[in-house]
ROKESE-607751 format. One line per field, with one value per atom (N, C-alpha, C): residue number from 1; residue in one letter; atom name; x, z, y. Coordinates in steps of 0.001 Angstrom, whole numbers, plus 500000, padded with zeros to 6 digits. Example, Ala and Ser with C-alpha at 12.3 -4.5 7.8 and 13.67 -1.06 7.14 Angstrom:
2
resi <- 1; 1; 1; 2; 2; 2
resn <- A; A; A; S; S; S
name <- N; CA; C; N; CA; C
x <- 513190; 512300; 513200; 512850; 513670; 512900
z <- 507800; 507800; 507800; 507080; 507140; 507870
y <- 494310; 495500; 496700; 497750; 498940; 500030
//
This chain:
192
resi <- 1; 1; 1; 2; 2; 2; 3; 3; 3; 4; 4; 4; 5; 5; 5; 6; 6; 6; 7; 7; 7; 8; 8; 8; 9; 9; 9; 10; 10; 10; 11; 11; 11; 12; 12; 12; 13; 13; 13; 14; 14; 14; 15; 15; 15; 16; 16; 16; 17; 17; 17; 18; 18; 18; 19; 19; 19; 20; 20; 20; 21; 21; 21; 22; 22; 22; 23; 23; 23; 24; 24; 24; 25; 25; 25; 26; 26; 26; 27; 27; 27; 28; 28; 28; 29; 29; 29; 30; 30; 30; 31; 31; 31; 32; 32; 32; 33; 33; 33; 34; 34; 34; 35; 35; 35; 36; 36; 36; 37; 37; 37; 38; 38; 38; 39; 39; 39; 40; 40; 40; 41; 41; 41; 42; 42; 42; 43; 43; 43; 44; 44; 44; 45; 45; 45; 46; 46; 46; 47; 47; 47; 48; 48; 48; 49; 49; 49; 50; 50; 50; 51; 51; 51; 52; 52; 52; 53; 53; 53; 54; 54; 54; 55; 55; 55; 56; 56; 56; 57; 57; 57; 58; 58; 58; 59; 59; 59; 60; 60; 60; 61; 61; 61; 62; 62; 62; 63; 63; 63; 64; 64; 64; 65; 65; 65; 66; 66; 66; 67; 67; 67; 68; 68; 68; 69; 69; 69; 70; 70; 70; 71; 71; 71; 72; 72; 72; 73; 73; 73; 74; 74; 74; 75; 75; 75; 76; 76; 76; 77; 77; 77; 78; 78; 78; 79; 79; 79; 80; 80; 80; 81; 81; 81; 82; 82; 82; 83; 83; 83; 84; 84; 84; 85; 85; 85; 86; 86; 86; 87; 87; 87; 88; 88; 88; 89; 89; 89; 90; 90; 90; 91; 91; 91; 92; 92; 92; 93; 93; 93; 94; 94; 94; 95; 95; 95; 96; 96; 96; 97; 97; 97; 98; 98; 98; 99; 99; 99; 100; 100; 100; 101; 101; 101; 102; 102; 102; 103; 103; 103; 104; 104; 104; 105; 105; 105; 106; 106; 106; 107; 107; 107; 108; 108; 108; 109; 109; 109; 110; 110; 110; 111; 111; 111; 112; 112; 112; 113; 113; 113; 114; 114; 114; 115; 115; 115; 116; 116; 116; 117; 117; 117; 118; 118; 118; 119; 119; 119; 120; 120; 120; 121; 121; 121; 122; 122; 122; 123; 123; 123; 124; 124; 124; 125; 125; 125; 126; 126; 126; 127; 127; 127; 128; 128; 128; 129; 129; 129; 130; 130; 130; 131; 131; 131; 132; 132; 132; 133; 133; 133; 134; 134; 134; 135; 135; 135; 136; 136; 136; 137; 137; 137; 138; 138; 138; 139; 139; 139; 140; 140; 140; 141; 141; 141; 142; 142; 142; 143; 143; 143; 144; 144; 144; 145; 145; 145; 146; 146; 146; 147; 147; 147; 148; 148; 148; 149; 149; 149; 150; 150; 150; 151; 151; 151; 152; 152; 152; 153; 153; 153; 154; 154; 154; 155; 155; 155; 156; 156; 156; 157; 157; 157; 158; 158; 158; 159; 159; 159; 160; 160; 160; 161; 161; 161; 162; 162; 162; 163; 163; 163; 164; 164; 164; 165; 165; 165; 166; 166; 166; 167; 167; 167; 168; 168; 168; 169; 169; 169; 170; 170; 170; 171; 171; 171; 172; 172; 172; 173; 173; 173; 174; 174; 174; 175; 175; 175; 176; 176; 176; 177; 177; 177; 178; 178; 178; 179; 179; 179; 180; 180; 180; 181; 181; 181; 182; 182; 182; 183; 183; 183; 184; 184; 184; 185; 185; 185; 186; 186; 186; 187; 187; 187; 188; 188; 188; 189; 189; 189; 190; 190; 190; 191; 191; 191; 192; 192; 192
resn <- M; M; M; K; K; K; A; A; A; L; L; L; R; R; R; L; L; L; L; L; L; P; P; P; L; L; L; L; L; L; A; A; A; I; I; I; M; M; M; L; L; L; L; L; L; I; I; I; S; S; S; S; S; S; C; C; C; S; S; S; T; T; T; V; V; V; R; R; R; V; V; V; T; T; T; S; S; S; D; D; D; Y; Y; Y; D; D; D; Q; Q; Q; S; S; S; V; V; V; N; N; N; F; F; F; N; N; N; E; E; E; Y; Y; Y; K; K; K; T; T; T; Y; Y; Y; A; A; A; F; F; F; Y; Y; Y; K; K; K; P; P; P; G; G; G; I; I; I; D; D; D; K; K; K; A; A; A; E; E; E; I; I; I; S; S; S; D; D; D; L; L; L; D; D; D; K; K; K; R; R; R; R; R; R; V; V; V; L; L; L; K; K; K; A; A; A; I; I; I; E; E; E; K; K; K; E; E; E; M; M; M; E; E; E; T; T; T; K; K; K; G; G; G; F; F; F; V; V; V; K; K; K; S; S; S; E; E; E; N; N; N; P; P; P; E; E; E; V; V; V; L; L; L; I; I; I; S; S; S; I; I; I; F; F; F; A; A; A; K; K; K; A; A; A; N; N; N; K; K; K; R; R; R; V; V; V; D; D; D; V; V; V; Y; Y; Y; Q; Q; Q; N; N; N; N; N; N; F; F; F; G; G; G; F; F; F; G; G; G; G; G; G; W; W; W; G; G; G; W; W; W; G; G; G; G; G; G; F; F; F; G; G; G; P; P; P; W; W; W; G; G; G; G; G; G; G; G; G; A; A; A; F; F; F; Y; Y; Y; G; G; G; N; N; N; N; N; N; I; I; I; S; S; S; E; E; E; R; R; R; T; T; T; E; E; E; G; G; G; I; I; I; L; L; L; Y; Y; Y; I; I; I; D; D; D; L; L; L; L; L; L; D; D; D; V; V; V; D; D; D; K; K; K; K; K; K; Q; Q; Q; L; L; L; V; V; V; W; W; W; Q; Q; Q; G; G; G; K; K; K; G; G; G; T; T; T; A; A; A; T; T; T; L; L; L; I; I; I; E; E; E; N; N; N; D; D; D; I; I; I; N; N; N; K; K; K; R; R; R; E; E; E; A; A; A; R; R; R; I; I; I; Q; Q; Q; E; E; E; I; I; I; V; V; V; K; K; K; E; E; E; I; I; I; M; M; M; Q; Q; Q; V; V; V; Y; Y; Y; P; P; P; P; P; P; A; A; A; I; I; I; A; A; A; S; S; S; S; S; S; N; N; N; S; S; S; E; E; E; L; L; L; T; T; T; R; R; R; E; E; E; K; K; K; I; I; I
name <- N; CA; C; N; CA; C; N; CA; C; N; CA; C; N; CA; C; N; CA; C; N; CA; C; N; CA; C; N; CA; C; N; CA; C; N; CA; C; N; CA; C; N; CA; C; N; CA; C; N; CA; C; N; CA; C; N; CA; C; N; CA; C; N; CA; C; N; CA; C; N; CA; C; N; CA; C; N; CA; C; N; CA; C; N; CA; C; N; CA; C; N; CA; C; N; CA; C; N; CA; C; N; CA; C; N; CA; C; N; CA; C; N; CA; C; N; CA; C; N; CA; C; N; CA; C; N; CA; C; N; CA; C; N; CA; C; N; CA; C; N; CA; C; N; CA; C; N; CA; C; N; CA; C; N; CA; C; N; CA; C; N; CA; C; N; CA; C; N; CA; C; N; CA; C; N; CA; C; N; CA; C; N; CA; C; N; CA; C; N; CA; C; N; CA; C; N; CA; C; N; CA; C; N; CA; C; N; CA; C; N; CA; C; N; CA; C; N; CA; C; N; CA; C; N; CA; C; N; CA; C; N; CA; C; N; CA; C; N; CA; C; N; CA; C; N; CA; C; N; CA; C; N; CA; C; N; CA; C; N; CA; C; N; CA; C; N; CA; C; N; CA; C; N; CA; C; N; CA; C; N; CA; C; N; CA; C; N; CA; C; N; CA; C; N; CA; C; N; CA; C; N; CA; C; N; CA; C; N; CA; C; N; CA; C; N; CA; C; N; CA; C; N; CA; C; N; CA; C; N; CA; C; N; CA; C; N; CA; C; N; CA; C; N; CA; C; N; CA; C; N; CA; C; N; CA; C; N; CA; C; N; CA; C; N; CA; C; N; CA; C; N; CA; C; N; CA; C; N; CA; C; N; CA; C; N; CA; C; N; CA; C; N; CA; C; N; CA; C; N; CA; C; N; CA; C; N; CA; C; N; CA; C; N; CA; C; N; CA; C; N; CA; C; N; CA; C; N; CA; C; N; CA; C; N; CA; C; N; CA; C; N; CA; C; N; CA; C; N; CA; C; N; CA; C; N; CA; C; N; CA; C; N; CA; C; N; CA; C; N; CA; C; N; CA; C; N; CA; C; N; CA; C; N; CA; C; N; CA; C; N; CA; C; N; CA; C; N; CA; C; N; CA; C; N; CA; C; N; CA; C; N; CA; C; N; CA; C; N; CA; C; N; CA; C; N; CA; C; N; CA; C; N; CA; C; N; CA; C; N; CA; C; N; CA; C; N; CA; C; N; CA; C; N; CA; C; N; CA; C; N; CA; C; N; CA; C; N; CA; C; N; CA; C; N; CA; C; N; CA; C; N; CA; C; N; CA; C; N; CA; C; N; CA; C; N; CA; C; N; CA; C; N; CA; C; N; CA; C; N; CA; C; N; CA; C; N; CA; C; N; CA; C; N; CA; C; N; CA; C; N; CA; C; N; CA; C; N; CA; C; N; CA; C; N; CA; C; N; CA; C; N; CA; C; N; CA; C; N; CA; C; N; CA; C; N; CA; C; N; CA; C
x <- 560385; 560345; 559007; 557898; 556582; 556453; 557000; 556925; 557684; 558803; 559582; 558854; 558078; 557311; 556170; 555729; 554629; 555097; 556401; 556903; 556488; 556639; 556196; 554705; 553895; 552455; 552147; 552834; 552627; 553054; 554145; 554605; 553574; 552979; 551962; 550728; 550308; 549137; 549384; 550593; 550934; 550902; 551439; 551440; 550024; 549175; 547793; 547051; 547258; 546562; 547068; 548334; 548849; 548319; 547767; 547239; 545847; 545310; 543960; 543908; 545038; 545050; 544710; 544378; 544089; 545235; 545860; 546923; 546275; 546448; 545763; 546773; 546497; 547238; 546225; 546647; 545760; 546579; 545903; 546511; 545440; 545871; 544896; 545491; 544608; 544978; 545251; 546489; 546881; 546269; 545734; 545156; 543694; 543122; 541698; 541491; 540466; 540049; 538932; 539265; 538313; 537224; 537431; 536418; 535197; 535335; 534216; 533188; 533565; 532654; 531734; 530438; 529455; 528413; 528297; 527286; 527954; 527329; 527890; 526771; 527157; 526299; 527241; 526691; 527503; 527545; 528694; 528911; 528608; 527369; 526893; 527719; 528122; 528922; 530226; 530872; 532102; 531835; 530770; 530425; 530003; 529290; 528868; 530063; 531188; 532371; 533163; 532901; 533644; 533415; 534490; 534417; 534228; 533143; 532749; 531253; 530777; 529356; 528479; 527257; 526319; 526076; 526073; 525883; 527022; 528258; 529397; 529409; 528972; 528871; 527940; 526779; 525832; 526441; 527184; 527844; 528846; 529631; 530629; 529941; 528913; 528226; 527552; 526967; 526336; 527387; 528554; 529629; 530142; 530239; 530683; 529669; 528367; 527324; 527456; 527678; 527815; 529011; 530137; 531328; 531155; 530497; 530270; 529342; 528340; 527445; 528213; 529105; 529865; 530793; 531139; 531991; 531174; 529848; 528992; 528502; 528710; 528244; 526771; 526119; 524715; 524623; 523881; 523655; 522696; 523006; 522262; 522054; 520983; 520742; 521662; 522142; 523075; 524361; 525168; 526333; 527518; 528389; 529658; 530726; 530607; 531534; 530756; 531326; 530805; 531767; 531201; 532028; 531937; 533105; 533184; 534064; 533886; 534722; 535301; 536405; 537019; 537550; 537300; 537748; 538302; 539264; 539767; 540263; 540301; 540736; 541818; 542791; 543880; 544032; 544309; 544675; 546130; 546411; 547781; 548212; 549339; 549876; 551201; 551304; 552537; 553095; 554385; 555060; 556043; 555900; 556773; 557656; 558949; 559894; 560222; 560026; 560284; 561526; 562645; 563891; 564360; 563897; 564259; 564972; 566078; 566766; 567920; 568357; 569536; 570031; 571126; 571692; 572485; 572803; 573580; 573936; 574872; 575274; 576045; 575872; 576577; 575664; 576221; 575430; 575120; 573950; 573555; 572118; 571615; 570239; 569272; 568430; 567392; 567634; 568828; 569085; 570458; 570733; 572076; 572412; 571451; 571745; 571377; 571214; 570806; 569318; 568867; 567463; 566841; 565523; 564778; 564671; 564654; 564604; 563192; 562824; 561553; 561840; 561541; 561759; 560480; 560217; 559044; 558571; 557559; 556987; 555520; 555082; 553655; 553192; 552055; 551514; 550217; 550125; 548942; 548360; 547079; 546416; 545275; 545187; 544112; 543777; 542613; 542188; 542454; 543187; 543491; 542743; 541994; 541217; 541796; 541597; 542009; 540767; 540489; 539348; 539846; 539454; 539736; 538438; 538512; 537388; 537847; 537152; 537512; 536484; 536948; 536082; 536392; 535336; 535480; 534753; 535435; 534824; 533875; 532608; 531588; 531869; 532205; 532434; 533691; 534761; 536029; 536054; 535161; 535106; 536448; 536999; 538271; 538405; 539262; 539550; 540287; 539802; 540476; 541037; 540517; 541015; 540804; 541794; 541666; 542242; 541435; 541890; 541944; 542964; 543153; 543362; 542591; 542748; 543012; 544011; 544350; 544217; 543477; 543237; 542870; 543054; 542614; 541100; 540447; 538989; 538504; 537313; 536645; 535586; 535640; 534769; 533545; 533634; 532587; 531480; 531789; 530816; 530290; 528998; 528412; 528521; 528240; 528308; 529730; 530694; 532095; 532549; 532056; 532408; 531897; 530661; 530109; 530875; 531209; 531991; 533366; 533968; 535291; 535219; 534184; 534016; 533841; 533047; 532865; 534196; 534997; 536308; 537227; 537244; 538103; 537707; 536407; 535934; 536246; 536012; 536288; 537762; 538640; 540080; 540468; 539902; 540208; 539718; 538486; 537887; 538479; 539251; 539903; 540951; 541471; 542480; 541856; 540519; 539837; 539176; 539231; 539984; 541478; 542297; 543736; 544158; 545148; 545701; 546674; 546230; 547062; 547865; 549172; 550062; 550072; 550200; 550327; 551743; 551956; 553273; 554325; 553946; 554910; 555402; 554514; 554939; 555762; 555493; 556311; 557723; 557853; 559178; 559921; 559220; 559839; 560360; 559573; 560001; 561207; 561259; 562388; 563673; 563601; 564795; 565344; 564467; 564907; 565597
z <- 911326; 911167; 910547; 911074; 910537; 909081; 908783; 907411; 906458; 906924; 906069; 905806; 906760; 906566; 905578; 905422; 904493; 903046; 902834; 901472; 900525; 900903; 899971; 899671; 900665; 900453; 899501; 899678; 898780; 897356; 897221; 895889; 895197; 895927; 895348; 894960; 895816; 895498; 894247; 894110; 892927; 891684; 891800; 890673; 890265; 891228; 890925; 890272; 890769; 890166; 888758; 888481; 887132; 886164; 886678; 885829; 885307; 885627; 885204; 883768; 883105; 881744; 880764; 879555; 878468; 877471; 877172; 876162; 874823; 873846; 872560; 871423; 870512; 869251; 868128; 866913; 865775; 864543; 863590; 862310; 861245; 860033; 858983; 857605; 856640; 855234; 854719; 854317; 853903; 852568; 851811; 850515; 850612; 851818; 851991; 852307; 851689; 852028; 853069; 854320; 855413; 855447; 854763; 854720; 853896; 853074; 852249; 853049; 854200; 855003; 855830; 855703; 856475; 857168; 856743; 857326; 857860; 858884; 859494; 860011; 860301; 860989; 861759; 862698; 863463; 862754; 862795; 862174; 863216; 863209; 864245; 864402; 863310; 863512; 864286; 864038; 864757; 866208; 866438; 867803; 868639; 868028; 868755; 869259; 868567; 868955; 870087; 870364; 871422; 872752; 873457; 874686; 875916; 875907; 877064; 877280; 878434; 878727; 877772; 877600; 876737; 877265; 878579; 879163; 878773; 878861; 878474; 876972; 876174; 874726; 874452; 875120; 874916; 875357; 876456; 876917; 875880; 875328; 874325; 873072; 872584; 871364; 871560; 872726; 873021; 873013; 873575; 873593; 872180; 871359; 869972; 869201; 869379; 868709; 869043; 870305; 870745; 870061; 869998; 869375; 867864; 867232; 865782; 865469; 866318; 866150; 866225; 867192; 867346; 866157; 865437; 864259; 862984; 863128; 861983; 861240; 861771; 861128; 861423; 860509; 860652; 860572; 861498; 861469; 860308; 859511; 858277; 858008; 857251; 856773; 855598; 854909; 853784; 854108; 855023; 855496; 854529; 854689; 853950; 854728; 856063; 856903; 857930; 858269; 859340; 860518; 861716; 862924; 863655; 863961; 864731; 865953; 866973; 868169; 868532; 869215; 869798; 871153; 872161; 873504; 874225; 875081; 875942; 877230; 878258; 879566; 880091; 880753; 881351; 882798; 883650; 885031; 885003; 885623; 885680; 887134; 887421; 888769; 888756; 889593; 889728; 891117; 891182; 892456; 892623; 893712; 894020; 895185; 894972; 896011; 896823; 898122; 899012; 899841; 899376; 900109; 900536; 901644; 902172; 903483; 903655; 904929; 905071; 906286; 906582; 907962; 908323; 909625; 909486; 910562; 910545; 911963; 912089; 913410; 914125; 915424; 916239; 916588; 917098; 917496; 916292; 916267; 915169; 914797; 913884; 913454; 914590; 914895; 915910; 917146; 917436; 918643; 918593; 919537; 919603; 918429; 917717; 916614; 915254; 915185; 913925; 913736; 912545; 912352; 911219; 911253; 910217; 908932; 909002; 907783; 907542; 906264; 905869; 904644; 904750; 903632; 903382; 902156; 901841; 900432; 900024; 898696; 898827; 897951; 897830; 896495; 896512; 895305; 894952; 893700; 893208; 892063; 892139; 891088; 890531; 889212; 888581; 887242; 886738; 885438; 884405; 883377; 882301; 881061; 880471; 879292; 878036; 876933; 875620; 874738; 874143; 873252; 871881; 870873; 869483; 868857; 868126; 867332; 865877; 865052; 863646; 862754; 861728; 860687; 859394; 858820; 857596; 856458; 855353; 854172; 853568; 853395; 852895; 851449; 850592; 849175; 848972; 849661; 849503; 850302; 851273; 852153; 852834; 853378; 854077; 855214; 856140; 857268; 856770; 857169; 856750; 857934; 859130; 860327; 861553; 862451; 863703; 864829; 865863; 867068; 868208; 869044; 870168; 871435; 872456; 873750; 874836; 875656; 876771; 878049; 879022; 880262; 881383; 882592; 883766; 883845; 884135; 884200; 885632; 885760; 887051; 887068; 888058; 888039; 888943; 890065; 891076; 890970; 890647; 890626; 889204; 888989; 887642; 887019; 887791; 887245; 886847; 887695; 887368; 886180; 886101; 884986; 883667; 883674; 882456; 882063; 883044; 882761; 882214; 882746; 882282; 880843; 880502; 879131; 878183; 878580; 877753; 877552; 878621; 878528; 877561; 877653; 876786; 875318; 875029; 873650; 873146; 873968; 873559; 873222; 874048; 873791; 872486; 872234; 870986; 869793; 869878; 868732; 868503; 869452; 869238; 868137; 867859; 866805; 865456; 865371; 864098; 863692; 862455; 861359; 861530; 860931; 861059; 860372; 860949; 860344; 859261; 858037; 856910; 856434; 856472; 856106; 854596; 854186; 852752; 852321; 851022; 850525; 850863; 850937; 851291; 852716; 853653; 855039; 855220; 854419; 854493; 854013; 852949; 852477; 853516; 854158; 855184; 856327; 856756; 857849; 857439; 856186; 855740; 855726; 855389; 855337; 856720; 857718; 859083; 859625
y <- 429708; 428266; 427832; 428396; 428030; 428472; 429655; 430154; 429242; 428693; 427809; 426497; 426048; 424815; 425019; 426249; 426534; 426672; 426809; 426993; 425865; 424582; 423534; 423611; 423928; 424048; 425203; 426326; 427468; 427141; 426392; 425995; 425116; 424185; 423299; 424101; 425031; 425857; 426686; 427227; 428005; 427131; 425915; 424993; 424614; 424330; 423958; 425120; 426340; 427481; 427753; 427429; 427639; 426585; 425485; 424418; 424736; 425885; 426207; 426712; 426809; 427296; 426178; 426593; 425655; 425769; 424660; 424646; 424302; 425170; 425028; 424935; 424024; 423946; 423748; 424045; 423811; 423458; 422866; 422509; 422718; 423018; 423291; 423078; 422962; 422847; 424257; 424520; 425874; 426297; 425368; 425720; 426162; 426104; 426405; 427880; 428471; 429828; 429717; 429898; 429702; 430771; 431872; 432930; 432518; 431476; 431015; 430224; 429698; 428888; 429779; 429517; 430294; 429411; 428149; 427264; 426003; 425423; 424221; 423318; 422094; 421121; 420201; 419466; 418535; 417189; 416548; 415247; 414171; 413685; 412774; 411498; 410811; 409594; 409846; 410971; 411309; 411661; 412397; 412816; 411615; 410673; 409472; 408654; 408724; 407961; 408619; 409879; 410580; 409878; 409586; 408804; 409682; 410441; 411233; 411018; 411415; 411202; 412004; 411549; 412275; 413686; 413840; 415177; 416103; 415604; 416429; 416699; 415720; 415949; 417119; 417117; 418224; 419549; 419533; 420767; 421270; 420348; 420716; 421257; 420565; 420993; 422341; 422559; 423851; 424967; 424693; 425702; 425962; 424911; 425094; 425924; 425626; 426414; 427893; 428185; 429580; 430242; 429543; 430114; 430278; 429317; 429426; 430598; 430799; 431953; 433261; 433377; 434627; 434856; 433787; 433925; 434128; 434243; 434518; 433287; 432108; 430884; 430658; 429944; 429581; 428057; 427468; 426026; 425735; 424688; 424468; 422984; 422682; 421319; 421000; 422034; 421889; 422653; 422127; 422873; 422811; 423787; 423785; 423014; 423049; 422287; 421471; 420328; 419494; 419590; 419595; 419672; 418348; 417810; 416582; 416852; 416036; 416173; 414815; 414871; 413687; 414117; 413328; 413693; 412480; 412743; 411689; 412321; 411515; 411986; 411062; 411655; 410899; 411313; 410349; 410670; 411099; 412222; 412710; 412740; 412118; 412086; 412827; 413855; 414623; 414383; 414109; 413909; 415053; 415772; 416899; 416510; 416584; 416216; 417456; 417362; 418485; 418184; 418639; 418480; 419857; 420290; 421587; 421359; 421979; 421793; 422764; 422925; 423736; 423335; 423875; 423507; 422231; 421613; 420386; 420001; 419111; 418654; 419750; 419821; 420815; 421962; 423028; 424184; 425053; 425592; 426469; 426184; 426943; 426740; 426990; 426017; 426188; 425353; 424977; 424206; 423593; 422731; 422175; 421258; 420810; 419903; 420504; 421819; 422440; 422215; 422043; 421712; 422491; 422541; 423261; 422477; 421172; 420380; 419844; 419739; 419137; 418283; 417019; 416114; 415326; 415026; 414231; 414515; 413789; 413955; 414325; 415180; 415491; 414929; 414295; 413697; 414403; 414827; 415507; 414679; 414381; 413617; 414457; 414508; 415262; 414625; 414968; 414466; 415544; 415176; 416109; 415645; 416546; 416206; 416816; 416131; 416627; 416638; 417779; 417925; 418353; 417583; 417926; 418405; 419493; 419978; 419963; 419186; 419021; 419693; 420392; 420934; 420203; 419621; 418839; 419537; 419715; 420311; 419280; 419666; 418744; 418351; 419316; 419016; 418174; 418532; 417804; 416500; 416388; 415218; 414971; 416062; 415929; 416942; 416610; 417487; 418723; 419919; 421142; 421935; 421690; 422390; 421513; 421546; 420815; 421655; 421833; 422518; 421530; 421670; 420751; 421575; 421241; 421902; 420880; 421151; 420271; 421069; 420526; 421264; 420306; 420785; 420047; 420147; 419037; 418997; 419143; 419642; 419736; 418643; 417781; 416614; 416722; 417414; 417315; 418353; 419575; 420662; 420846; 420596; 420641; 422030; 423072; 424432; 424802; 424442; 424729; 423886; 422662; 421790; 422373; 422838; 423439; 424693; 425520; 426730; 426366; 425304; 424873; 424387; 423628; 423152; 424340; 425319; 426517; 427234; 427318; 427972; 427226; 425903; 425093; 425280; 425182; 425347; 426751; 427751; 429133; 429327; 428786; 428909; 428220; 427046; 426335; 427147; 427630; 428331; 429725; 430227; 431529; 431452; 430261; 430134; 429769; 429841; 429652; 430960; 431369; 430773; 431045; 430200; 430414; 431699; 432344; 433557; 433127; 433223; 432798; 433997; 433841; 434937; 435117; 436361; 436626; 436277; 436155; 435761; 436810; 438102; 439146; 438983; 438700; 438558; 437289; 436240; 435035; 435325; 436111; 436485; 437308; 438207; 439039; 438170; 437195; 436323; 435477; 435039; 434242; 435041; 436317; 437162; 437454; 437486; 437806; 436612
//
């Protein structure tokens, strides 16, 4: 009986632990050769508009610098690409309906009237953040790549928050540069 009452709690814990992932998508200009880019700088007007605290902006920019370094980029006064960010946060409320029961009227279950039922709702509230990282070609003056990461944010613990921001940026930057298929592999995929 006690084990059955713990099932909804275990389900919620499993759901919360599964929310620790970062969902990433990206889009890019297919005509661009991303291997030509080697230098970057931050696009201050775009970063200033990001609706997050200055502390979080610095955390995000520091994480981006680290990822760009690992990809062989050099920060420059005369960059080939500019990096801008856009961020927003949403409160997400999830309602889980717990309708667990068995038994019924009469003898059976756990007594003369059956039993073992648990009914109710559990409500989970969390902050979900979305971070966009944009790469703009300086010469063309246009967006050439955009990565988007959506994840649950950590609000209270500064060290965990910084680690979470680093994780989000790293996950987004893993899809840069885009894997551009050659024309032969595109033909192969079309035939399948």
